[in-house]
N, CA and C of each residue as an Amber inpcrd file, in Angstrom:
protein
   429
 -59.1760000  58.5230000  66.2840000 -57.8570000  58.8410000  65.7390000
 -57.8690000  58.4640000  64.2580000 -57.3830000  59.3630000  63.3820000
 -57.3540000  59.1050000  61.9440000 -56.2110000  58.1650000  61.5900000
 -56.2510000  57.6390000  60.3780000 -55.1810000  56.7580000  59.9140000
 -53.8380000  57.4700000  59.9040000 -53.8450000  58.7600000  59.5110000
 -52.5960000  59.5260000  59.4860000 -52.0380000  59.6610000  60.8990000
 -52.9140000  59.9350000  61.8730000 -52.4580000  60.0470000  63.2570000
 -51.9070000  58.7180000  63.7600000 -52.5770000  57.6170000  63.4060000
 -52.0980000  56.2940000  63.8130000 -50.7350000  56.0290000  63.1920000
 -50.5910000  56.3350000  61.8960000 -49.3190000  56.1230000  61.2140000
 -48.2140000  56.9370000  61.8650000 -48.4940000  58.2070000  62.1460000
 -47.4850000  59.0530000  62.7920000 -47.1400000  58.5130000  64.1730000
 -48.1490000  58.0590000  64.9180000 -47.8890000  57.5090000  66.2510000
 -47.0110000  56.2630000  66.1730000 -47.2880000  55.3900000  65.1990000
 -46.4680000  54.1870000  65.0360000 -45.0370000  54.5470000  64.6530000
 -44.8950000  55.5230000  63.7690000 -43.5600000  55.9250000  63.3230000
 -42.7530000  56.5290000  64.4610000 -43.4460000  57.1290000  65.4110000
 -42.7610000  57.8210000  66.4890000 -42.8270000  57.0710000  67.8110000
 -43.2360000  55.8070000  67.7720000 -43.3770000  55.0330000  69.0050000
 -42.0930000  55.1020000  69.8180000 -42.2420000  55.5160000  71.0340000
 -41.0900000  55.6000000  71.9240000 -40.2910000  56.8800000  71.7850000
 -40.6860000  57.7660000  70.8480000 -39.9340000  59.0080000  70.6460000
 -40.5520000  60.1190000  71.4780000 -39.7460000  60.8530000  72.2410000
 -40.2910000  61.9660000  73.0110000 -40.6640000  63.1070000  72.0870000
 -41.5720000  63.9420000  72.5000000 -41.9150000  65.1120000  71.6960000
 -40.8240000  66.1520000  71.8400000 -40.8210000  67.0910000  70.9340000
 -39.8180000  68.1550000  70.9860000 -40.0310000  68.9710000  72.2570000
 -38.9900000  69.0960000  73.0440000 -39.0960000  69.7960000  74.3240000
 -38.4450000  71.1630000  74.2350000 -39.2320000  72.1750000  74.0990000
 -38.7720000  73.5640000  74.0800000 -37.4700000  73.7690000  73.3180000
 -37.4730000  73.4290000  71.9720000 -36.2480000  73.6240000  71.2000000
 -35.8130000  75.0890000  71.2230000 -34.5180000  75.3080000  71.0720000
 -33.9670000  76.6500000  71.1040000 -33.9330000  77.2340000  69.7010000
 -34.0440000  78.5250000  69.6120000 -33.8950000  79.2070000  68.3370000
 -32.4140000  79.4500000  68.1010000 -31.9690000  79.1710000  66.8750000
 -30.5690000  79.3260000  66.5200000 -30.4820000  79.9460000  65.1340000
 -29.4550000  80.7190000  64.8740000 -29.2610000  81.3220000  63.5580000
 -28.8770000  80.2510000  62.5430000 -29.4140000  80.3540000  61.3280000
 -29.1400000  79.3800000  60.2690000 -27.7070000  79.5110000  59.7710000
 -27.0880000  78.3670000  59.3550000 -25.7490000  78.4280000  58.7850000
 -25.7490000  79.2820000  57.5150000 -24.6250000  79.9050000  57.2000000
 -24.5320000  80.7760000  56.0380000 -24.2750000  80.0000000  54.7420000
 -23.5940000  78.8590000  54.8350000 -23.2430000  78.0810000  53.6510000
 -24.4020000  77.1970000  53.2190000 -24.7650000  77.2520000  51.9440000
 -25.8410000  76.4170000  51.4280000 -25.2260000  75.3450000  50.5380000
 -25.3760000  74.1050000  50.9400000 -24.8990000  72.9780000  50.1450000
 -25.9830000  71.9080000  50.1370000 -25.9030000  70.9750000  49.2180000
 -26.8930000  69.9180000  49.1250000 -26.5150000  68.7490000  50.0170000
 -27.4330000  68.3180000  50.8230000 -27.2160000  67.2090000  51.7420000
 -27.3880000  65.8740000  51.0220000 -26.9930000  64.8150000  51.6850000
 -27.1990000  63.4720000  51.1790000 -28.6500000  63.0850000  51.4480000
 -29.4060000  62.8580000  50.3900000 -30.8200000  62.5160000  50.4950000
 -31.0280000  61.1630000  49.8320000 -31.5330000  60.1900000  50.6010000
 -31.6670000  58.8270000  50.1000000 -33.0850000  58.3200000  50.3380000
 -33.8420000  58.0590000  49.2400000 -35.1430000  57.4090000  49.4350000
 -34.9210000  56.0900000  50.1640000 -35.7570000  55.8240000  51.1660000
 -35.5180000  54.6880000  52.0440000 -36.5980000  53.6220000  51.9430000
 -37.8650000  54.0240000  51.7480000 -38.9740000  53.0940000  51.8210000
 -40.1750000  53.6970000  51.1090000 -40.9580000  52.8650000  50.4400000
 -42.1950000  53.3120000  49.8130000 -43.1840000  52.1590000  49.8310000
 -44.4190000  52.4460000  50.2830000 -45.4220000  51.3930000  50.3490000
 -46.8190000  52.0050000  50.2630000 -47.6780000  51.3860000  49.4510000
 -49.0670000  51.8050000  49.3400000 -49.7610000  51.4860000  50.6630000
 -50.5810000  52.4210000  51.1480000 -51.3690000  52.1780000  52.3570000
 -52.6670000  51.5100000  51.8960000 -52.7420000  50.2130000  52.0870000
 -53.8330000  49.4310000  51.4870000 -55.2200000  49.7970000  51.9930000
 -55.3460000  50.2930000  53.2070000 -56.6710000  50.6270000  53.7180000
 -57.0100000  52.1170000  53.5730000 -56.1540000  52.8750000  52.8860000
 -56.4580000  54.2710000  52.5550000 -56.2160000  54.4150000  51.0400000
 -57.2510000  54.1630000  50.2330000 -57.0810000  54.2010000  48.7740000
 -56.4460000  55.5010000  48.2990000 -55.4390000  55.3570000  47.4290000
 -54.7810000  56.5060000  46.8220000 -53.6590000  57.1070000  47.6420000
 -53.3460000  56.5450000  48.8210000 -52.2900000  57.0830000  49.6860000
 -51.1330000  56.0940000  49.8210000 -49.9380000  56.6660000  49.9780000
 -48.7230000  55.8890000  50.2120000 -47.9430000  56.5050000  51.3600000
 -47.1040000  55.6900000  51.9790000 -46.1360000  56.1900000  52.9510000
 -44.7640000  56.0100000  52.3080000 -43.9570000  57.0610000  52.3720000
 -42.6060000  57.0350000  51.8080000 -41.6670000  57.6390000  52.8390000
 -40.4690000  57.1060000  52.9350000 -39.4940000  57.6870000  53.8490000
 -38.2400000  58.0730000  53.0930000 -37.5940000  59.1100000  53.5990000
 -36.3450000  59.6110000  53.0260000 -35.3700000  59.8260000  54.1730000
 -34.1560000  59.3040000  54.0350000 -33.1000000  59.5160000  55.0150000
 -32.2420000  60.6840000  54.5400000 -32.1280000  61.7130000  55.3760000
 -31.3440000  62.9090000  55.0330000 -30.1500000  62.9740000  55.9780000
 -28.9450000  63.0200000  55.4050000 -27.7080000  63.1020000  56.1820000
 -27.0490000  64.4430000  55.9110000 -26.7940000  65.1820000  56.9830000
 -26.1260000  66.4740000  56.8800000 -24.7120000  66.3500000  57.4200000
 -23.7390000  66.7610000  56.6290000 -22.3680000  66.8850000  57.1150000
 -22.3220000  68.0780000  58.0730000 -21.2820000  68.1970000  58.8920000
 -21.1770000  69.3620000  59.7730000 -21.3170000  70.6690000  58.9820000
 -22.1880000  71.5610000  59.4440000 -22.3900000  72.8490000  58.7900000
 -23.2110000  72.8140000  57.5160000 -23.6840000  71.6330000  57.1080000
 -24.4180000  71.4590000  55.8540000 -25.8610000  71.9540000  55.9940000
 -26.4440000  72.3830000  54.8860000 -27.8390000  72.8040000  54.8870000
 -28.4630000  72.5120000  53.5310000 -29.7800000  72.5050000  53.4840000
 -30.5220000  72.2910000  52.2420000 -31.1070000  73.6080000  51.7800000
 -31.2450000  73.8010000  50.4650000 -31.9010000  75.0150000  49.9760000
 -33.3680000  75.0380000  50.4140000 -33.9710000  76.2280000  50.4410000
 -35.4000000  76.3530000  50.7310000 -36.1790000  75.4990000  49.7400000
 -37.2540000  74.8730000  50.2200000 -37.9940000  73.9580000  49.3690000
 -39.4390000  73.7990000  49.8350000 -40.2380000  73.2080000  48.9510000
 -41.5890000  72.7760000  49.2860000 -41.6560000  71.2870000  48.9880000
 -42.7240000  70.6560000  49.4400000 -42.8890000  69.2220000  49.2080000
 -44.1120000  68.9820000  48.3310000 -44.3080000  67.7290000  47.9390000
 -45.4640000  67.3610000  47.1300000 -46.7220000  67.9720000  47.7530000
 -47.6540000  68.4180000  46.9100000 -48.8260000  69.1710000  47.3750000
 -49.6680000  68.4190000  48.3950000 -49.6850000  67.0910000  48.3500000
 -50.5220000  66.3100000  49.2720000 -49.7610000  65.8240000  50.5030000
 -48.4790000  66.1440000  50.6070000 -47.6110000  65.5340000  51.6200000
 -47.8620000  66.0380000  53.0370000 -48.1550000  65.0960000  53.9330000
 -48.0790000  65.3240000  55.3770000 -46.7720000  64.6710000  55.7980000
 -45.9260000  65.3890000  56.5560000 -44.5780000  64.9070000  56.8490000
 -44.3180000  64.9090000  58.3420000 -43.6780000  63.8400000  58.8070000
 -43.1230000  63.7870000  60.1530000 -41.6130000  63.6940000  59.9610000
 -40.8710000  64.6650000  60.4690000 -39.4060000  64.6700000  60.3800000
 -38.8600000  64.3050000  61.7600000 -38.1750000  63.1720000  61.8460000
 -37.6700000  62.6320000  63.1140000 -36.1440000  62.6600000  63.1090000
 -35.5480000  63.3380000  64.0620000 -34.0940000  63.4760000  64.1220000
 -33.4910000  62.2010000  64.7130000 -32.6330000  61.5530000  63.9310000
 -31.9870000  60.3020000  64.3380000 -30.6610000  60.5300000  65.0460000
 -29.9370000  61.5780000  64.6180000 -28.5900000  61.8330000  65.1400000
 -28.3090000  63.3220000  65.0670000 -27.6230000  63.8450000  66.0630000
 -27.2100000  65.2450000  66.0490000 -28.3620000  66.1910000  66.3130000
 -28.2940000  67.3600000  65.6900000 -29.3040000  68.4030000  65.8690000
 -29.5860000  69.0620000  64.5230000 -30.8630000  69.2910000  64.2460000
 -31.3060000  69.8740000  62.9800000 -31.9810000  71.2120000  63.2630000
 -31.6140000  72.2150000  62.4990000 -32.2440000  73.5230000  62.5530000
 -33.3290000  73.5320000  61.4790000 -34.5770000  73.8100000  61.8650000
 -35.6890000  73.7720000  60.9180000 -36.5790000  74.9950000  61.0880000
 -36.9400000  75.6020000  59.9520000 -37.8580000  76.7340000  59.9400000
 -38.8740000  76.5500000  58.8330000 -40.1630000  76.6160000  59.1740000
 -41.2390000  76.3710000  58.2170000 -42.1560000  77.5880000  58.1530000
 -42.5820000  77.9330000  56.9350000 -43.5470000  79.0130000  56.6850000
 -43.1170000  80.3620000  57.2490000 -41.8140000  80.6480000  57.2110000
 -41.3050000  81.9290000  57.6630000 -41.1980000  82.0740000  59.1700000
 -41.5240000  81.0120000  59.9040000 -41.4050000  81.0510000  61.3570000
 -39.9490000  81.0190000  61.7790000 -39.6920000  81.3870000  63.0190000
 -38.3240000  81.3640000  63.5450000 -37.7950000  79.9320000  63.5210000
 -36.5820000  79.7230000  63.0020000 -35.9990000  78.3790000  63.0100000
 -35.8440000  77.8550000  64.4350000 -36.0500000  76.5660000  64.5990000
 -35.9000000  75.9050000  65.9010000 -34.9330000  74.7390000  65.7580000
 -34.2260000  74.4370000  66.8230000 -33.2920000  73.3120000  66.8350000
 -33.9800000  72.0990000  67.4410000 -33.9320000  70.9870000  66.6990000
 -34.4810000  69.7080000  67.1480000 -33.3270000  68.7270000  67.2860000
 -33.2540000  68.0560000  68.4250000 -32.1610000  67.1220000  68.7060000
 -32.6170000  65.6860000  68.5150000 -31.6580000  64.7500000  68.5000000
 -31.9620000  63.3320000  68.3230000 -33.1020000  62.9280000  69.2570000
 -34.1070000  62.2490000  68.6800000 -35.2680000  61.8130000  69.4340000
 -36.4300000  62.7890000  69.3820000 -36.2360000  63.9760000  68.8180000
 -37.3030000  64.9650000  68.6930000 -37.7940000  65.0000000  67.2470000
 -38.9760000  65.5980000  67.0420000 -39.5430000  65.6460000  65.6950000
 -40.4030000  66.8850000  65.5130000 -40.7250000  67.1620000  64.2520000
 -41.6970000  68.1770000  63.8940000 -42.5370000  67.6330000  62.7540000
 -43.6520000  68.3110000  62.4700000 -44.4930000  67.9070000  61.3490000
 -44.6110000  69.0620000  60.3640000 -44.9200000  68.7060000  59.1280000
 -45.1940000  69.6860000  58.0840000 -46.4900000  69.2770000  57.4030000
 -47.3420000  70.2440000  57.1460000 -48.6300000  69.9980000  56.4970000
 -48.5330000  70.2610000  55.0040000 -49.4940000  69.7410000  54.2310000
 -49.4840000  70.0090000  52.7890000 -49.4020000  71.5100000  52.5140000
 -48.5250000  71.8860000  51.5960000 -48.3660000  73.2780000  51.1960000
 -47.3820000  74.0900000  52.0160000 -46.8510000  73.5180000  53.1080000
 -45.8790000  74.2560000  53.9200000 -44.6110000  74.5510000  53.1240000
 -43.9930000  75.6850000  53.4140000 -42.7190000  76.0940000  52.8060000
 -41.6170000  75.8700000  53.8330000 -40.6040000  75.0810000  53.4730000
 -39.5020000  74.7630000  54.3860000 -38.3220000  75.6730000  54.0190000
 -38.2410000  76.8220000  54.7050000 -37.2310000  77.8240000  54.3800000
 -35.8570000  77.5420000  54.9500000 -35.7950000  76.8690000  56.1170000
 -34.5180000  76.5660000  56.7590000 -34.4970000  75.0880000  57.1140000
 -33.4560000  74.4060000  56.6630000 -33.2310000  73.0000000  57.0140000
 -31.7250000  72.7890000  57.0000000 -31.1410000  72.6000000  58.2000000
 -29.6800000  72.5780000  58.2900000 -29.2040000  71.7910000  59.4970000
 -27.9590000  71.3550000  59.4170000 -27.2880000  70.7860000  60.5760000
 -26.9960000  71.9520000  61.5210000 -27.3890000  71.8200000  62.7720000
 -27.1650000  72.8930000  63.7510000 -25.7200000  72.9340000  64.2370000
 -24.9310000  71.9070000  63.8960000 -23.5420000  71.8340000  64.3470000
 -22.5680000  72.0260000  63.1870000 -21.4850000  72.7110000  63.4730000
 -20.4100000  72.8510000  62.4840000 -19.3470000  71.7640000  62.6490000
 -19.4990000  70.8980000  63.6740000 -18.4640000  69.8880000  63.9450000
 -18.9700000  68.4450000  63.9550000 -20.2840000  68.2270000  64.0580000
 -20.8310000  66.8730000  64.1330000 -21.8760000  66.6550000  63.0470000
 -21.9570000  65.4340000  62.4910000 -22.9900000  65.1530000  61.4880000
 -24.3770000  65.0880000  62.1290000 -25.4030000  65.1410000  61.2850000
 -26.7860000  65.0150000  61.7390000 -27.5750000  64.2130000  60.7040000
 -28.5590000  63.4550000  61.1910000 -29.4070000  62.6680000  60.2810000
 -30.8600000  62.7810000  60.7300000 -31.7410000  62.7790000  59.7310000
 -33.1630000  62.7530000  60.0310000 -33.8700000  61.7970000  59.0840000
 -34.9970000  61.2660000  59.5620000 -35.8610000  60.4260000  58.7540000
 -37.1160000  61.2290000  58.4810000 -37.4020000  61.5010000  57.2010000
 -38.6210000  62.2110000  56.8060000 -39.6390000  61.1630000  56.3790000
 -40.7860000  61.1570000  57.0570000 -41.8500000  60.1990000  56.7760000
 -42.9740000  60.9560000  56.0920000 -43.2620000  60.5970000  54.8400000
 -44.2740000  61.2660000  54.0320000 -45.5240000  60.3990000  53.9290000
 -46.6940000  60.9780000  54.1460000 -47.9600000  60.3720000  53.7580000
 -48.4290000  61.2260000  52.5950000 -48.5500000  60.5980000  51.4300000
 -48.7220000  61.3660000  50.2000000 -49.6590000  60.6340000  49.2430000
 -50.3290000  61.3960000  48.3620000 -51.1240000  60.7720000  47.3050000
 -50.2040000  59.9270000  46.4350000 -50.6890000  58.7560000  46.0230000
 -49.8730000  57.8490000  45.2010000 -49.3040000  58.5290000  43.9590000
 -50.0860000  59.3940000  43.3330000 -49.6840000  60.0100000  42.0650000
 -48.9640000  61.3390000  42.2300000 -48.7740000  61.8010000  43.4590000
 -48.1690000  63.1070000  43.6990000 -46.6490000  62.9890000  43.7320000
 -45.9790000  63.9180000  43.1340000 -44.5250000  63.9210000  43.1620000
 -44.0120000  65.0570000  42.3240000 -42.7370000  65.3640000  42.3750000
 -41.7280000  64.7620000  43.2440000 -41.9560000  65.1420000  44.7080000
 -41.2940000  64.4180000  45.6120000 -41.4740000  64.6650000  47.0400000
 -40.9520000  66.0270000  47.4760000 -39.8440000  66.4890000  46.8740000
 -39.2290000  67.7580000  47.2660000 -38.9050000  68.5730000  46.0150000
 -39.2430000  69.8710000  46.0740000 -38.9670000  70.7760000  44.9510000
 -38.2620000  72.0080000  45.5170000 -37.0180000  72.2920000  45.0630000
 -36.3110000  73.4940000  45.5360000 -37.0820000  74.7550000  45.1510000
 -37.1060000  75.7340000  46.0550000 -37.7210000  77.0270000  45.7510000
 -36.7210000  77.8420000  44.9440000 -37.1960000  78.4750000  43.8820000
 -36.3250000  79.3210000  43.0640000 -36.8000000  80.7550000  43.2180000
 -35.9840000  81.5760000  43.8740000 -36.3520000  82.9860000  44.1160000
 -35.4790000  83.8710000  43.3030000
């Protein structure tokens, strides 16, 4: 098992895998969610790598613009509360509920990221394994 796999396993300890999430249409309103850097630490036994976390809070019906992440970023997105609609690399968006997660590989395009509910808030923890010198973590796509 690689260090990245071990890190992801530790981050997700006790979390069930995503169980047949449903496909749902993305919300029409695009607004900026609350994004808060939460943690950053150099991985001492993997030279040049760091782990960083970001807490993303979506108000009911809220969504994030299409975006990409730092070029070296491997990401585990873990839903803490509510349900998140996520679509990567043009694939059909899927709904992930509290306790479920998905991963994103370096270079992936995150086209859909939204609260799946119009009445309840949602939160996710994004865990990044990234090169120390790579940044910013998220860059909006401009089309």
